[in-house]
C-alpha positions as CSV (number, residue, x, y, z in Angstrom):
1,M,97.9,294.9,123.7
2,N,100.7,296.5,121.8
3,D,99.7,298.8,118.5
4,T,100.6,296.0,116.2
5,S,98.9,293.6,117.3
6,K,95.8,295.9,117.5
7,Q,96.4,297.3,114.2
8,T,96.3,293.8,112.9
9,K,93.0,293.0,114.2
10,E,91.6,296.1,112.9
11,K,93.1,295.4,109.9
12,A,91.1,292.2,110.1
13,Y,88.1,293.7,111.3
14,G,87.8,295.8,108.5
15,E,88.3,293.3,105.7
16,L,85.6,291.2,107.5
17,E,83.6,294.0,107.3
18,E,84.3,294.7,103.9
19,E,83.6,290.7,102.6
20,V,80.0,290.8,105.1
21,A,79.1,294.0,102.5
22,R,80.0,292.1,99.5
23,L,78.1,288.7,100.8
24,R,74.9,291.2,101.0
25,A,75.0,292.8,98.1
26,D,75.6,289.3,96.5
27,I,72.6,287.9,98.5
28,A,71.0,290.5,97.4
29,A,71.7,290.2,93.7
30,L,70.6,286.6,94.1
31,A,67.9,287.0,95.2
32,D,66.8,289.8,92.9
33,T,67.4,286.9,90.2
34,L,65.5,284.2,91.7
35,K,62.7,286.7,92.1
36,G,63.1,287.0,88.1
37,L,62.9,284.0,87.2
38,A,60.2,282.8,89.5
39,G,58.4,285.6,88.3
40,A,59.0,284.7,84.5
41,E,58.2,280.8,85.7
42,A,55.2,281.8,86.8
43,K,53.8,283.4,83.8
44,S,54.8,281.1,82.0
45,A,52.4,278.5,84.0
46,A,50.1,281.0,84.0
47,E,50.2,281.1,80.1
48,A,50.1,277.2,79.4
49,L,47.4,276.6,82.0
50,R,45.2,278.8,80.1
51,G,46.0,277.6,76.9
52,G,45.2,274.9,78.3
53,A,42.0,275.6,79.6
54,D,41.1,277.5,75.9
55,R,41.8,274.1,74.2
56,V,39.8,271.8,77.2
57,A,36.9,274.9,76.5
58,A,36.9,274.2,72.4
59,S,37.0,270.4,73.2
60,A,34.0,270.8,75.3
61,H,32.1,273.2,72.5
62,S,32.7,270.8,69.9
63,A,31.5,267.9,72.0
64,A,28.6,269.5,72.5
65,D,27.7,271.0,69.2
66,R,28.1,267.5,67.9
67,A,25.5,266.2,70.9
68,Q,23.0,268.7,69.3
69,A,23.4,267.5,66.1
70,S,23.0,263.8,66.8
71,A,20.4,265.2,69.0
72,R,18.3,266.8,65.8
73,E,19.5,263.5,63.1
74,G,17.5,261.3,65.9
75,Y,14.6,263.5,66.4
76,D,14.2,263.9,62.6
77,A,15.0,260.2,62.0
78,L,11.8,259.8,64.4
79,Q,9.9,262.1,62.8
80,T,10.4,260.8,59.5
81,T,9.4,257.1,60.7
82,V,6.3,258.4,62.6
83,E,5.1,260.8,59.4
84,K,5.6,257.1,57.1
85,N,4.2,254.7,59.8
86,P,1.5,256.4,61.7
87,L,-0.2,253.6,62.6
88,T,3.0,251.7,64.2
89,A,3.3,254.2,66.0
90,L,0.2,255.2,67.7
91,L,0.0,251.4,68.6
92,L,3.6,251.1,69.6
93,A,3.1,254.5,72.0
94,L,0.2,252.6,73.3
95,G,1.9,249.5,74.0
96,L,4.8,251.6,75.7
97,G,1.9,253.4,77.8
98,F,0.3,250.9,79.1
99,I,4.0,248.7,80.2
100,V,4.4,252.1,82.5
101,G,1.5,252.0,83.6
102,A,1.4,248.4,85.0
103,M,4.9,248.6,85.9
104,S,3.5,252.1,88.1
105,R,1.3,250.5,90.1
106,R,3.8,248.2,91.5
């Protein structure tokens, strides 16, 4: 092999090594960028999830409060009705007890 051809091959090999080194650096930079983007997206998704969970918890708490208030109103209305009409309430309770007792015998 002559010197010119050998020098050309060595030069081409050196350039190829430099190009591979630049590609490695570019790939490492790209990987760091992707890692940063993925971290930011994951953080954003986690914050959105926490916000959604907080809204669901607040909604459930509000629904429980409304149900409790409704039950309290129903109880108060029943108590008022029994106080106003004790004989009717007693006969109604007696009749319901009779029906439930008859049904449980079967």
